[in-house]
N, C-alpha and C positions, 0 to 999 in steps of 0.2 A: 437420413443416415441412421443405421441401426444404433450407433452410439447415442444419438440424440433421443431416440425413442426409449432408450433404457436408462436414462439418467433419472435419479430419484430425488428431485428437489421440489420444494413447494415454498414459494416466497413471494414477497412483493418488493420489487426493486425500487431504488430511490426515484426513478422516473415514473413509477406508478403502475407498471404492468404486472399482473399476476402471472406466475409461472407454475406449470403443473407437469408431473410425470409420475411413474409408478415405482421404478426400482433402479438400483445402481449395482453394477458388478465390477469385478477387477478389470483393470485396463488390459491385462494380457488376454482376457476373453474377447476383447474387441480388436485385437491386433490384426487378425485375419480379415476382419470386415471393414477396417478403416480405409476410406477412399482417399488415398494419398493425393491424387491429382486435385480432388476437390479441396483438400486442406491447403494445398499450394495456391489454388485459385482464390479461396477465401482469404488467405493471408495476404496475398497481393492486393486484393480489393480493399482489405482493411488498411493496409499501409497507405494506399492512395487516399482513401477517405480520411484517415487519421491526420495525415500531414496537411491536407486541404483544410480540415477543421482547425488544426493548430494555426495555420496561416491566417484564417479568418479571425479567430479570437485574439491572436497576438496583435494583429493590426487594429482590431476594434478596441482592444484594451488601452490603446494609446489615448483614447478619450478620457480615461480615468486619471491620467497624470496630474491634471490641475486639482483633483479632488482628494479627500482623505483616503487612507488606505482601505477602508471598508468598501469603497467603490471598486477598487482593484480586486478585492477578494470576491466580489460578486461576479466579476468577469472570470476569475479563476474557477469558481464553482460552476459557472455556465460551461466553460471549456471542459471541465472534468466530467460533467453530467453528459454532455453530448458525445464525448470520447468513449465513455463507458457504454452508452447506448449503441454506438457504432460497433464496438467490440462484441457486445452481447448479440446483436442482430446479424452481423456479417459473419463473425467467427462461429457463433453458436455456443459460446461458453456461458451457461446459465449461472446466475449469481444469487446467493442467499446471504443476507446479513442477519446476524443474531445478536442478542444481548444489548440492543440499543437502549433499553431501560436502565442499564448499568452505568451509562455515561453520566457523570455528575455535572452539574451546572457550575459555571465559573472557571477559574484557573485550574488547570490540571496538566499533568505530564502523561503523554500517551507514548507507550513503548510497543512498537509493532514488529512483527516478522517482516523481512524484506526479501522478496523474490524478484520483483520487476517494477517497471514504471506504473503498472496498474494500480497498486495500492497508494502511490503518491497522489494519484488523482482521486481515488475512491474515498480516502479519509477526509478530503476537503468537504465532502458532502455532509459530514456529521459534526464538524467543528467550525462554526461560523467565524471564529477569530483564530484560525489555525496559524501557527508559526512553526515552520520547519527549521531544523538545524541541518544545513546542507553544505556541500563542499564549495569552496570559493570559486572553483573553475567554472561553475554554472553561471556565474555573473558575467562571464565573457561571451556568453551566447547572445547574439544580437536580438533585441526586443525582449526575449524571454528573461535574460539576465536583468535588464532594466526594470521589467515588471516585478521581478523578485525583490528588488530593492524598494520599489514603491509599496509593495505589499508588506514591508517590514519583516522579511525573513532574515534568518541569522546565518551568515556564511562563516565557515571556519577554514583556516589554513592547516591542512593535515600534515604539512611538512614542518610546522613549528608547534609541536604538541603542547608544551608548557604554556606558551603564550596563548595558543588557541583555546586551551581549557579555561584560562582566566577570563578571556574576552567572551567566550561562550557563556560562562556563568553570569557575567555582568549583564550581557544582553538578555539572557533568559530571565533574570530577576526583574529587569525593566519590563519585559513583556508580561510577566506575571502581574506586575503592578498595574498594567493596563487591562487586566482581565482577560488575557489571551490564553489559548490552549497551546502547549508546546508539544510538538510531534517529533519523535526521534526514532531512528532505527538502530537499536543497540549493537548490532553486529557491524554497523558502519558502512556496509556495502551490500549489494544484492548477492544472494546465495543460491546455489543449485538445490533443487528438491532432493532431500536425502543427504545433503552434505553435513559434515560434523559442525555443530554450532560453534560460533566464534564471537562471543559477546565481549564488548569492550567495557572496562571498569568505569569509563567516563559517565555512563548512565547512572551509576550509583553515586558518584560525586555530585552530579547534577541534582539527583533526587534529594540528597542530604542538604544541599544549598537552598533548594526551592521550598521545602517543607509543604508540599501539596500532595494529594493522592496521585497514584499512578494507575492508569488503565492499560493493562496488557492487551494486546490484540493478536490473535492467532488467525491464520488464513492458509489457503491452498492456491493462491494466484499463480504460483510457479508452474502448476500443472497445465494451465491454459496459455500463459504468457511466460515461457522460459527465458532466462537471460541468455544473451549472446547468440540469438538466432532471430531470423526474420519470420519464422513459422509460428503460427498461433493455432491452438488446438481446441476443439469443442469439448472441453472437460470442465467439470463443475468447479466454480470458485465459491468456496465457503469462507465466510468471514465472521469471526465471533469476538465481540467485545467482552472481555472477561471481568470477573469481580475485581473492583479496584483494590489496589494495595494501599492501605492507609499511610498517611504521613507519620513520621516519627520513628521509623525503624532505623537501626544502625545500617550504614552503607553495606556492610558485609552480609547482613541478614537479607536486606533488600535485594542485593545482587544475586544471591542464590535463589531467592523466591521468584524474581522476575524471569530468570532463565528457566527454572523448572515449570513455571506456569505457562509461559509461551510455548516451550518445546513440547511439553506433554499434551497440551491441547491442540497444537498444530499437528502432532502425530495422530491424535484422535480424529481430527478432521480429514487428514490425508487418507486414513484408513476408511473413513466413511465415504469419501469421494471415490474410493476404489483403487488408491495407489498401493502398489506392492513394491518394496525395494528390489525384489528379484525380477520384477516384470520387465520384459524387453520392450514393452510399449513405450517406455520412457527412455529409450536408448539414446535419443538425441541429447539428453542432458548429460550423458556420460562421455560425449565426444570431447 
């Protein structure tokens, strides 16, 4: 496809394959050349491959139940790595990770932009003791929910905010004490590319309670894996781990800084990837 020949990425993905290309242009320039039937075919093939991969790893992970949570996390990373491999090779969405040297060792709070399921898998590859704060409803998913409990993830009941916040902080402190990395999406749910930011103040309260650095993460995953659609697009996924925000700031200062840092850098990456807010090439996101 013309789109793939014109992407401008150079990176080594976590599974070890080097990627090359020459340049990247605005998506609207490719709109006429996009092969819609091929996108539909690739999306369908990926859906089949993805759910078969999920089935395999979710069943295999039952072997981890008698063992410590670290064994379950190995299965989780294996599932994530193979899922990203399938997405990159079937859909054609090239990936570049930047700023890995900025990730501190030991306990840390990670605050990431959230567009799709893609980043929930991708972040697992860089945080060996990852602990997600996630909605309690996910625990009701057969096998997957049970694996989440075994992996010591932190569920919250979003319908009981005061109680949920107290429990979340208690569980988060306990996780920090075990040397884990806490991963949170400050907007609370997936967002459309270009949507107005909607950060929740809970991330600032959590930061104040934990007294650890926070690593903001900007990305463009929503270009390739938009929310609320089965279609996937061969668009570049750029992920950047940004300069850690040191511990000890007031919640108010931290809240402003984490928003500004994530949003300004996400917008920069989107522009680099070729996204234009006025482009009709992303009209599926506006439906």
